[in-house]
Backbone bond lengths (Angstrom), bond angles and torsions (degrees), N, CA, C in turn:
res aa  C-N    CA-C-N  psi(-1)  N-CA   C-N-CA  omega(-1)  CA-C   N-CA-C  phi
1 M - - - 1.442 - - 1.521 110.34 -
2 R 1.345 117.43 -43.88 1.462 120.45 -178.69 1.516 111.29 -65.47
3 T 1.341 117.91 -35.63 1.463 121.00 -179.98 1.515 110.62 -65.06
4 S 1.325 117.81 -43.43 1.466 119.70 -179.11 1.535 110.98 -68.82
5 T 1.312 118.14 -34.31 1.463 120.88 176.62 1.523 110.36 -65.07
6 F 1.343 115.57 -42.88 1.459 120.08 177.75 1.530 110.69 -63.68
7 A 1.312 117.37 -43.68 1.470 121.60 179.84 1.528 110.51 -61.62
8 L 1.313 117.17 -42.85 1.467 120.33 177.98 1.524 111.46 -64.06
9 A 1.314 117.03 -38.39 1.460 120.62 178.29 1.522 110.94 -64.38
10 V 1.329 117.06 -42.52 1.470 121.15 178.87 1.525 110.08 -64.62
11 I 1.308 117.49 -45.78 1.469 121.36 179.18 1.529 110.13 -61.34
12 G 1.305 117.32 -44.13 1.466 120.67 178.26 1.514 112.03 -61.13
13 Y 1.319 116.76 -41.34 1.463 121.30 178.53 1.522 110.83 -63.27
14 L 1.324 117.50 -45.55 1.462 121.33 -179.15 1.519 111.60 -62.44
15 F 1.327 117.26 -44.70 1.452 119.96 -179.77 1.522 112.41 -70.49
16 S 1.315 118.24 -33.12 1.462 119.44 178.87 1.520 110.13 -69.12
17 N 1.323 119.22 -37.35 1.462 121.32 176.36 1.516 111.02 -65.56
18 A 1.321 118.16 -39.75 1.462 121.07 179.34 1.523 110.49 -64.08
19 A 1.312 117.64 -36.72 1.461 120.73 -179.01 1.520 111.63 -67.51
20 F 1.328 117.96 -31.68 1.449 121.03 -178.09 1.526 112.79 -87.68
21 A 1.335 118.67 -5.96 1.454 121.70 -175.79 1.528 113.20 -79.89
22 H 1.302 119.38 -12.49 1.455 122.03 -179.78 1.524 110.75 -78.96
23 A 1.327 115.67 148.80 1.465 121.02 178.82 1.535 109.03 -83.58
24 H 1.312 116.51 103.98 1.462 121.46 179.51 1.515 109.30 -98.63
25 L 1.331 116.54 140.28 1.458 121.29 178.15 1.526 108.84 -66.37
26 R 1.329 116.88 125.17 1.468 122.69 -178.60 1.527 112.45 -107.26
27 A 1.340 117.49 -33.05 1.468 121.09 -178.35 1.518 108.68 -157.65
28 E 1.315 115.56 153.09 1.451 120.74 179.65 1.523 110.14 -147.49
29 T 1.356 114.94 149.87 1.457 121.50 175.63 1.515 107.40 -133.90
30 P 1.332 118.11 122.89 1.456 127.47 -5.01 1.531 111.39 -60.79
31 A 1.307 114.51 151.30 1.461 120.98 -178.63 1.523 111.13 -69.48
32 A 1.322 115.62 152.74 1.461 121.30 175.73 1.523 109.51 -56.43
33 S 1.320 115.87 133.92 1.471 124.73 178.23 1.526 113.86 69.96
34 A 1.328 118.38 7.30 1.469 121.32 -179.30 1.532 110.43 -77.38
35 A 1.320 115.13 154.10 1.466 123.14 171.34 1.525 105.62 -113.14
36 V 1.342 116.86 115.84 1.458 121.81 -169.49 1.529 111.72 -136.08
37 Q 1.325 115.83 166.22 1.457 121.07 166.58 1.523 106.91 -71.18
38 A 1.326 117.23 157.47 1.462 121.41 -176.23 1.532 111.55 -56.13
39 P 1.326 117.43 119.57 1.463 120.23 179.25 1.532 110.91 -77.73
40 T 1.315 115.87 155.03 1.463 121.00 174.53 1.521 111.05 -100.48
41 A 1.323 116.65 -7.64 1.463 121.79 177.39 1.518 109.15 -156.22
42 L 1.312 115.24 155.92 1.465 122.82 172.28 1.522 106.79 -111.41
43 T 1.324 117.14 139.68 1.458 120.62 172.23 1.520 108.66 -125.39
44 L 1.302 115.88 134.61 1.459 122.13 179.60 1.525 107.74 -128.77
45 T 1.325 115.96 122.13 1.459 120.83 -178.47 1.522 109.30 -109.24
46 F 1.329 115.08 131.43 1.455 122.49 -175.12 1.525 111.43 -113.07
47 S 1.314 115.29 171.61 1.464 121.86 -178.06 1.522 112.90 -81.32
48 E 1.316 118.46 -13.49 1.464 123.34 -176.82 1.525 109.68 -133.85
49 G 1.321 116.82 159.68 1.454 121.35 172.50 1.524 109.96 -64.10
50 L 1.340 116.93 147.93 1.462 122.01 -172.75 1.519 113.40 -116.80
51 E 1.317 114.96 158.52 1.456 123.66 168.65 1.531 106.08 -96.60
52 P 1.339 118.99 103.33 1.465 120.57 -172.88 1.525 113.86 -64.61
53 G 1.324 118.21 -32.70 1.460 120.21 -179.67 1.514 113.44 -70.35
54 L 1.318 117.20 -16.01 1.461 121.85 -178.77 1.529 111.77 -118.33
55 S 1.317 115.95 14.60 1.467 122.24 176.41 1.524 106.64 -121.04
56 G 1.317 117.21 151.89 1.456 118.01 -178.42 1.504 113.87 -164.46
57 V 1.331 113.60 173.46 1.462 122.29 -177.61 1.524 108.61 -139.22
58 V 1.324 115.73 140.22 1.461 122.29 171.66 1.517 106.18 -121.90
59 L 1.336 116.37 128.43 1.458 122.14 178.05 1.521 107.62 -108.22
60 E 1.338 116.54 128.52 1.467 121.61 -179.74 1.511 110.57 -126.54
61 N 1.345 115.62 145.64 1.467 120.45 174.91 1.524 109.23 -81.98
62 S 1.328 116.73 -179.00 1.474 120.70 -175.50 1.517 112.52 -64.89
63 G 1.332 117.94 -20.88 1.458 121.37 177.34 1.517 113.30 -86.20
64 G 1.335 117.18 -1.78 1.444 121.34 179.33 1.524 114.23 88.62
65 A 1.335 117.03 3.88 1.462 120.56 179.02 1.527 109.93 -80.89
66 S 1.316 115.70 140.52 1.469 120.51 177.75 1.513 110.70 -69.35
67 V 1.329 114.83 142.44 1.459 122.47 176.94 1.521 106.77 -105.73
68 K 1.334 116.44 135.54 1.467 120.98 -176.53 1.529 111.25 -65.92
69 T 1.336 113.90 126.34 1.463 121.51 175.97 1.524 108.26 -126.60
70 G 1.319 115.75 162.32 1.461 120.99 176.32 1.510 111.01 -86.80
71 D 1.310 114.55 -173.49 1.461 120.69 -179.73 1.522 111.23 -68.42
72 V 1.316 115.36 140.03 1.459 122.66 176.17 1.524 108.52 -71.26
73 S 1.327 116.43 137.42 1.465 120.73 174.82 1.523 108.47 -139.40
74 L 1.309 115.30 166.28 1.456 120.45 174.45 1.518 108.85 -91.53
75 D 1.317 116.39 144.89 1.459 121.34 171.60 1.526 106.73 -58.28
76 S 1.315 117.43 133.35 1.468 120.61 -175.94 1.530 112.91 -62.76
77 A 1.326 117.21 -21.65 1.462 120.56 -178.36 1.527 113.25 -101.83
78 N 1.365 117.24 -3.61 1.452 118.75 -173.11 1.522 110.05 -154.38
79 D 1.325 118.23 109.77 1.465 120.87 -178.55 1.530 113.10 -75.95
80 K 1.325 116.79 6.70 1.467 121.92 175.83 1.530 111.43 -98.98
81 T 1.334 117.95 -4.73 1.466 121.00 -174.31 1.519 111.34 -115.86
82 L 1.344 115.56 119.99 1.455 122.16 173.32 1.525 108.92 -86.83
83 V 1.320 116.58 140.17 1.458 122.86 175.10 1.527 107.03 -120.96
84 V 1.337 115.62 127.81 1.460 121.05 -178.53 1.524 108.60 -127.63
85 P 1.344 118.35 110.40 1.461 119.23 177.19 1.528 110.62 -68.52
86 V 1.317 116.59 139.87 1.466 121.72 175.31 1.520 105.96 -97.22
87 Q 1.325 116.86 113.70 1.454 120.68 -174.94 1.520 113.20 -88.34
88 A 1.327 117.12 -25.70 1.459 120.63 179.45 1.525 109.53 -89.14
89 K 1.326 116.05 150.94 1.462 119.90 174.24 1.524 107.43 -77.53
90 L 1.322 116.48 121.14 1.456 120.33 -178.95 1.523 110.18 -81.87
91 V 1.320 115.22 126.83 1.462 120.85 176.20 1.518 108.31 -87.89
92 P 1.334 117.77 161.39 1.464 119.38 178.27 1.535 111.31 -55.87
93 G 1.323 114.86 140.29 1.457 120.43 179.07 1.511 111.69 148.78
94 D 1.314 114.42 -173.19 1.464 122.01 -178.13 1.524 110.43 -95.03
95 Y 1.330 115.68 142.50 1.461 122.38 -179.62 1.520 109.70 -132.90
96 T 1.319 114.94 148.20 1.465 121.77 176.78 1.520 108.86 -119.24
97 V 1.310 115.13 132.49 1.460 122.22 175.45 1.524 106.92 -105.58
98 G 1.318 116.03 118.89 1.462 121.45 173.21 1.519 107.34 -105.67
99 W 1.305 117.42 129.21 1.462 120.15 -176.73 1.523 110.61 -130.62
100 H 1.328 114.62 152.92 1.468 121.49 169.84 1.519 106.26 -138.24
101 A 1.306 115.45 140.23 1.460 120.71 -175.67 1.520 110.08 -135.12
102 L 1.326 114.74 137.66 1.451 121.23 173.64 1.515 107.21 -114.63
103 S 1.339 115.72 117.18 1.459 119.24 179.41 1.525 109.54 -74.84
104 K 1.308 116.31 161.25 1.467 121.56 -177.79 1.519 112.35 -61.14
105 D 1.340 117.06 -21.91 1.466 118.84 177.93 1.529 112.74 -89.43
106 G 1.337 116.96 5.96 1.458 120.75 172.77 1.512 117.00 95.54
107 H 1.316 119.36 2.59 1.458 121.44 178.94 1.529 110.11 -90.17
108 S 1.339 116.75 138.46 1.459 119.77 179.86 1.528 111.08 -112.73
109 T 1.323 114.29 148.28 1.463 122.06 175.64 1.523 107.31 -139.29
110 R 1.317 116.12 164.74 1.460 121.46 177.78 1.509 109.67 -153.53
111 G 1.319 115.39 161.57 1.457 119.51 178.86 1.514 110.76 -177.50
112 T 1.313 115.26 -178.10 1.463 121.94 178.79 1.524 108.98 -141.29
113 Y 1.323 115.09 159.10 1.457 121.89 169.22 1.518 107.96 -154.73
114 Q 1.319 116.79 163.96 1.461 122.04 -178.05 1.528 110.83 -122.10
115 F 1.341 114.12 154.56 1.450 121.83 169.09 1.517 108.41 -146.97
116 K 1.314 116.20 167.10 1.467 121.90 -177.42 1.523 109.14 -121.93
117 V 1.324 115.81 136.86 1.458 121.70 174.87 1.531 107.06 -98.10
118 L 1.338 115.30 128.84 1.459 122.12 -179.84 1.515 111.00 -85.55
119 R 1.310 116.05 165.89 1.478 121.47 175.03 1.491 111.08 -72.03
């Protein structure tokens, strides 16, 4: 009985660590569902350090057209934060941010969120 309890505890520990190893989006600017003035950059902060060359962001307007952005980089003070310059002038309307992130331990995640640009 004690051996099986120990084995279950070890298995639970291993799987719980694997679940936390993925880079999950923790914060973003502009924030999800926010109504803001046109941003000049997007910042996305994750739960894990990232591989910037294998992580990225696509910004789309309400019609689904891509909006021109600059190269993705890491915040110089935080390897968990992606910085994406917005090169196009954003007009009022709804925008969708699609992101994919590869954590330094090799796990990938992806997701989307929306924000609105005010007049």
